[in-house]
ZAMARGU-4260 file (C-alpha; in steps of 0.2 Angstrom, whole numbers, plus 5000, padded with zeros to 4 digits):
<rodrens>
0) 5203/4855/5244 | 5208/4854/5226 | 5205/4869/5213 | 5190/4858/5204 | 5183/4851/5221
5) 5182/4866/5228 | 5171/4874/5212 | 5161/4859/5210 | 5156/4860/5230 | 5154/4880/5227
10) 5142/4874/5212 | 5134/4860/5222 | 5131/4873/5238 | 5123/4886/5227 | 5110/4874/5216
15) 5106/4868/5234 | 5103/4886/5242 | 5092/4891/5225 | 5082/4876/5227 | 5079/4881/5246
20) 5076/4899/5240 | 5063/4892/5229 | 5054/4882/5239 | 5054/4897/5254 | 5046/4910/5238
25) 5036/4896/5233 | 5027/4894/5251 | 5024/4914/5253 | 5016/4913/5235 | 5005/4900/5242
30) 4998/4912/5256 | 5002/4929/5254 | 4991/4933/5236 | 4977/4925/5245 | 4975/4935/5259
35) 4981/4952/5253 | 4969/4951/5239 | 4974/4959/5220 | 4972/4977/5227 | 4986/4973/5241
40) 4997/4963/5231 | 4998/4975/5218 | 5003/4990/5231 | 5016/4978/5239 | 5023/4975/5222
45) 5022/4994/5216 | 5033/4999/5232 | 5045/4983/5229 | 5047/4991/5210 | 5049/5010/5215
50) 5061/5003/5229 | 5072/4992/5218 | 5075/5005/5205 | 5082/5017/5218 | 5091/5002/5224
55) 5103/5004/5207 | 5109/5023/5213 | 5112/5014/5231 | 5124/4999/5224 | 5131/5011/5210
60) 5134/4993/5202 | 5148/4991/5216 | 5144/4972/5220 | 5152/4962/5205 | 5168/4974/5205
65) 5170/4969/5224 | 5170/4951/5221 | 5181/4954/5208 | 5194/4965/5216 | 5193/4955/5234
70) 5196/4938/5223 | 5211/4945/5216 | 5219/4952/5231 | 5211/4947/5248 | 5223/4959/5256
75) 5211/4973/5251 | 5196/4965/5258 | 5193/4976/5274 | 5199/4991/5265 | 5184/4986/5250
80) 5173/4981/5262 | 5172/5000/5273 | 5173/5008/5258 | 5158/5001/5251 | 5149/5002/5267
85) 5152/5021/5269 | 5148/5023/5251 | 5132/5013/5253 | 5126/5022/5268 | 5128/5039/5260
90) 5119/5035/5245 | 5105/5027/5254 | 5101/5042/5263 | 5103/5053/5247 | 5089/5036/5239
95) 5076/5042/5255 | 5077/5060/5248 | 5075/5059/5230 | 5062/5043/5236 | 5052/5055/5246
100) 5051/5068/5233 | 5046/5057/5219 | 5032/5050/5230 | 5025/5069/5229 | 5028/5073/5212
105) 5018/5056/5206 | 5004/5061/5218 | 5004/5045/5228 | 4992/5044/5240 | 4998/5046/5262
110) 4997/5029/5264 | 5006/5023/5247 | 5019/5035/5252 | 5021/5028/5269 | 5024/5012/5263
115) 5035/5016/5250 | 5047/5024/5262 | 5046/5010/5274 | 5051/4999/5259 | 5066/5011/5254
120) 5072/5008/5273 | 5072/4991/5271 | 5080/4993/5255 | 5095/5001/5260 | 5098/4988/5274
125) 5097/4975/5262 | 5111/4984/5253 | 5123/4986/5265 | 5121/4967/5269 | 5124/4965/5251
130) 5142/4972/5251 | 5145/4958/5266 | 5138/4946/5254 | 5149/4951/5241 | 5162/4950/5251
135) 5162/4931/5254 | 5158/4928/5236 | 5176/4936/5233 | 5184/4927/5245 | 5176/4911/5236
140) 5166/4908/5255 | 5150/4901/5244 | 5143/4890/5259 | 5144/4905/5271 | 5137/4918/5258
145) 5123/4905/5254 | 5120/4902/5274 | 5117/4922/5274 | 5105/4922/5261 | 5098/4908/5268
150) 5096/4915/5284 | 5088/4930/5277 | 5074/4922/5267 | 5070/4909/5280 | 5068/4921/5294
155) 5057/4934/5281 | 5047/4920/5274 | 5044/4913/5291 | 5036/4929/5298 | 5027/4935/5282
160) 5017/4919/5284 | 5015/4921/5301 | 5010/4940/5299 | 4996/4931/5287 | 4989/4918/5299
165) 4989/4933/5312 | 4980/4944/5298 | 4989/4960/5301 | 4988/4974/5291 | 4998/4976/5274
170) 5012/4988/5281 | 5018/4977/5291 | 5021/4965/5278 | 5033/4975/5270 | 5042/4982/5285
175) 5044/4964/5292 | 5058/4961/5278 | 5071/4972/5287 | 5070/4959/5301 | 5077/4946/5288
180) 5090/4958/5279 | 5096/4963/5298 | 5098/4947/5302 | 5110/4942/5285 | 5118/4959/5288
185) 5124/4953/5306 | 5128/4936/5302 | 5140/4942/5288 | 5148/4955/5296 | 5151/4943/5310
190) 5160/4931/5297 | 5172/4946/5291 | 5173/4954/5309 | 5192/4950/5306 | 5194/4959/5289
195) 5182/4973/5296 | 5194/4974/5312 | 5209/4980/5301 | 5202/4995/5294 | 5202/5010/5305
200) 5193/5021/5293 | 5189/5022/5274 | 5200/5031/5262 | 5193/5043/5249 | 5202/5038/5236
205) 5198/5020/5238 | 5180/5026/5238 | 5181/5038/5223 | 5192/5021/5214 | 5176/5009/5215
210) 5163/5021/5211 | 5174/5023/5194 | 5176/5007/5190 | 5159/5002/5193 | 5151/5013/5181
215) 5150/5000/5168 | 5142/4987/5180 | 5130/5003/5186 | 5124/5006/5166 | 5118/4988/5165
220) 5110/4988/5181 | 5102/5004/5177 | 5097/4995/5161 | 5090/4979/5168 | 5080/4988/5182
225) 5072/5000/5170 | 5066/4986/5158 | 5060/4974/5175 | 5053/4986/5186 | 5045/4999/5172
230) 5027/4989/5172 | 5021/4991/5189 | 5024/5011/5189 | 5016/5013/5172 | 5001/5000/5176
235) 4999/5010/5195 | 4996/5026/5183 | 4986/5020/5170 | 4977/5005/5176 | 4977/5005/5196
240) 4986/4995/5209 | 4974/4978/5207 | 4981/4976/5188 | 4997/4975/5197 | 4992/4962/5208
245) 4985/4952/5192 | 5003/4955/5184 | 5012/4951/5199 | 5005/4935/5202 | 5009/4928/5185
250) 5026/4934/5187 | 5028/4925/5204 | 5020/4908/5199 | 5031/4908/5184 | 5046/4916/5193
255) 5047/4900/5205 | 5052/4888/5189 | 5067/4898/5187 | 5077/4887/5198 | 5078/4874/5183
260) 5088/4887/5169 | 5098/4895/5185 | 5103/4878/5189 | 5108/4872/5171 | 5115/4887/5166
265) 5127/4888/5183 | 5132/4871/5179 | 5137/4873/5162 | 5146/4889/5161 | 5162/4881/5166
270) 5162/4868/5153 | 5156/4881/5138 | 5171/4893/5141 | 5183/4878/5143 | 5176/4871/5126
275) 5177/4887/5119 | 5194/4888/5119 | 5199/4870/5115 | 5187/4864/5105 | 5176/4874/5096
280) 5165/4861/5089 | 5161/4854/5104 | 5159/4872/5111 | 5142/4869/5098 | 5137/4854/5103
285) 5137/4858/5119 | 5127/4873/5118 | 5115/4863/5109 | 5114/4852/5122 | 5110/4864/5136
290) 5095/4873/5124 | 5089/4855/5121 | 5087/4852/5140 | 5080/4869/5143 | 5067/4865/5130
295) 5063/4849/5139 | 5062/4856/5155 | 5050/4872/5151 | 5038/4863/5137 | 5028/4856/5153
300) 5027/4872/5162 | 5021/4882/5146 | 5008/4869/5143 | 5000/4873/5161 | 5002/4890/5161
305) 4993/4890/5145 | 4980/4877/5147 | 4975/4877/5164 | 4978/4894/5171 | 4960/4892/5180
310) 4964/4876/5188 | 4980/4884/5195 | 4970/4899/5203 | 4957/4886/5210 | 4970/4873/5217
315) 4980/4889/5225 | 4964/4895/5233 | 4965/4911/5227 | 4952/4925/5227 | 4939/4927/5213
320) 4948/4943/5209 | 4963/4935/5202 | 4952/4929/5189 | 4960/4945/5177 | 4977/4935/5179
325) 4970/4921/5167 | 4974/4929/5151 | 4990/4936/5158 | 4994/4919/5164 | 4993/4912/5145
330) 5004/4925/5138 | 5017/4919/5153 | 5016/4902/5145 | 5025/4909/5128 | 5036/4921/5137
335) 5043/4908/5149 | 5051/4899/5133 | 5059/4914/5129 | 5065/4917/5147 | 5072/4900/5148
340) 5081/4902/5130 | 5087/4919/5135 | 5097/4910/5150 | 5104/4896/5138 | 5110/4909/5125
345) 5116/4920/5136 | 5125/4908/5145 | 5132/4905/5128 | 5138/4922/5124 | 5148/4924/5142
350) 5156/4908/5137 | 5164/4915/5121 | 5168/4931/5129 | 5154/4942/5120 | 5147/4951/5134
355) 5146/4967/5127 | 5131/4960/5117 | 5121/4961/5134 | 5124/4979/5138 | 5121/4985/5120
360) 5103/4974/5118 | 5097/4976/5136 | 5102/4995/5132 | 5089/4995/5119 | 5077/4985/5127
365) 5076/4996/5142 | 5075/5012/5132 | 5061/5005/5121 | 5052/4995/5135 | 5045/5009/5143
370) 5036/5017/5128 | 5031/4999/5121 | 5024/4995/5138 | 5014/5011/5141 | 5007/5008/5123
375) 5002/4990/5126 | 4994/4994/5143 | 4984/5008/5137 | 4978/4997/5122 | 4972/4983/5134
380) 4966/4994/5147 | 4955/5002/5133 | 4950/4987/5123 | 4950/4975/5139 | 4950/4984/5153
385) 4965/4976/5160 | 4982/4982/5157 | 4989/4969/5164 | 4988/4960/5149 | 4998/4973/5140
390) 5011/4974/5152 | 5014/4955/5149 | 5014/4957/5131 | 5026/4969/5131 | 5037/4958/5141
395) 5036/4945/5127 | 5039/4956/5113 | 5054/4963/5122 | 5060/4944/5127 | 5058/4938/5109
400) 5070/4955/5102 | 5083/4950/5115 | 5083/4930/5112 | 5083/4934/5094 | 5098/4947/5095
405) 5106/4936/5108 | 5105/4921/5094 | 5113/4931/5081 | 5128/4935/5092 | 5131/4918/5094
410) 5144/4908/5083 | 5134/4900/5067 | 5126/4884/5068 | 5123/4885/5086 | 5104/4887/5084
415) 5093/4881/5068 | 5082/4869/5063 | 5087/4855/5075 | 5081/4869/5091 | 5064/4869/5080
420) 5063/4851/5078 | 5065/4846/5097 | 5053/4862/5100 | 5041/4852/5089 | 5046/4835/5097
425) 5043/4839/5115 | 5026/4849/5111 | 5022/4832/5105 | 5027/4822/5118 | 5018/4834/5131
430) 5000/4831/5123 | 4996/4818/5135 | 5000/4829/5149 | 4992/4844/5139 | 4974/4834/5136
435) 4976/4828/5153 | 4974/4847/5160 | 4958/4847/5152 | 4952/4833/5163 | 4956/4843/5178
440) 4938/4850/5180 | 4941/4853/5199 | 4956/4856/5211 | 4951/4839/5218 | 4954/4829/5202
445) 4974/4830/5199 | 4975/4811/5194 | 4975/4812/5175 | 4987/4829/5177 | 5001/4818/5188
450) 4997/4803/5175 | 5002/4814/5160 | 5016/4821/5166 | 5023/4805/5170 | 5020/4800/5152
455) 5031/4817/5146 | 5047/4809/5150 | 5041/4793/5141 | 5037/4804/5126 | 5052/4812/5126
460) 5062/4797/5126 | 5053/4788/5112 | 5052/4804/5101 | 5073/4807/5104 | 5071/4824/5112
465) 5086/4819/5121 | 5103/4812/5111 | 5114/4798/5121 | 5127/4812/5122 | 5115/4822/5134
470) 5110/4809/5146 | 5129/4806/5146 | 5131/4824/5151 | 5119/4822/5166 | 5128/4808/5172
475) 5145/4815/5172 | 5138/4832/5182 | 5131/4818/5195 | 5147/4810/5198 | 5157/4827/5198
480) 5144/4833/5212 | 5144/4817/5222 | 5163/4819/5225 | 5161/4837/5227
</rodrens>
């Protein structure tokens, strides 16, 4: 297989896997919040955030380093895998001790301490599995890597839905993920068995060199983790676990649509990287097309979240307690536009070799996020008795800061009035869909929203939201995938 076909195949398999993972995640979102209620979902989100923060200490940023080094020298695969496994196992045991001490210091209840310790054990197993999937990625065995990821998600999602149907207690939902993590770890280890068998025991010099080389990746991961996971911890101390559930529901529903920017950016990154060196003017044009496609996709999603949050909750049969999520979902409608734009602009920054901007801007966001989030939660908790609104408001403000900073770091003329014009035109094209949402008075009345959504691409075409070059680009990617 030629190099270009190999890349196209890997992209296609990755995109297909992302679609499957999205479907599984959305299936869990349909069942889980209604069964656990807002307090149960909040507790589950809290323990997940707690474990995610400590996972940074266990991974030590070694995944990206592992992929790069194995890709450059496959003969070191076994040596690097063994060293990373030993490193993560030792750090995992240390994380269990630190996590237990943290629960005592934060004065969590005995049941919450138990839930967190279960989640930490699952996290350590998952971190060992990530070593294996990173090894497969370094070997460019993306079909096998994606099969391992898909196996973990299929097992976990199926078991979670089964637990809902069997009406099992909360701790089982936290512990059941270990089965999926063990399945993925075992399968990946089997695929890499000949590399692992070639190593007698890991060397201290290798472990030390990996730890030193991974420091930049560790800092970036730490910044992202603090920014992304601090909301739940702050909500737990200021507003309670129910507010975490209201906040988590909004992020789960909006996060299920992130397959769109992931797919578009994964597809565009190689083209943008090449165009930046070969033809800077073509690079700017392609970035503008990517931004247009992002706006085109996100506008109807944003309209649903802003205009019909109550109808969404009714359609999904969620309990009345989730009515507190309605203002959070409305704010999420604005945040998701910034999410999509940050994906597009971030991809452009990577393509033009300005990755250092990420660590700087994300680091500032991480430092600011904790006091800003705490202030927003305290304010909305006192005024509206709903700290989840403040948590989402802080996300909107931080995303706005990062998108603005990313845009300023791009070459000139990439982002301008033409982008505002596209956003305006797509909003006008979405008017029939937006108006139809008001006609959706009950969960059974879906005719008008479907008609409105079908009219959206017609409006985009009439208002020229996409130019002929955009359509030609999509056709080229379609032909590339069909040959893969």
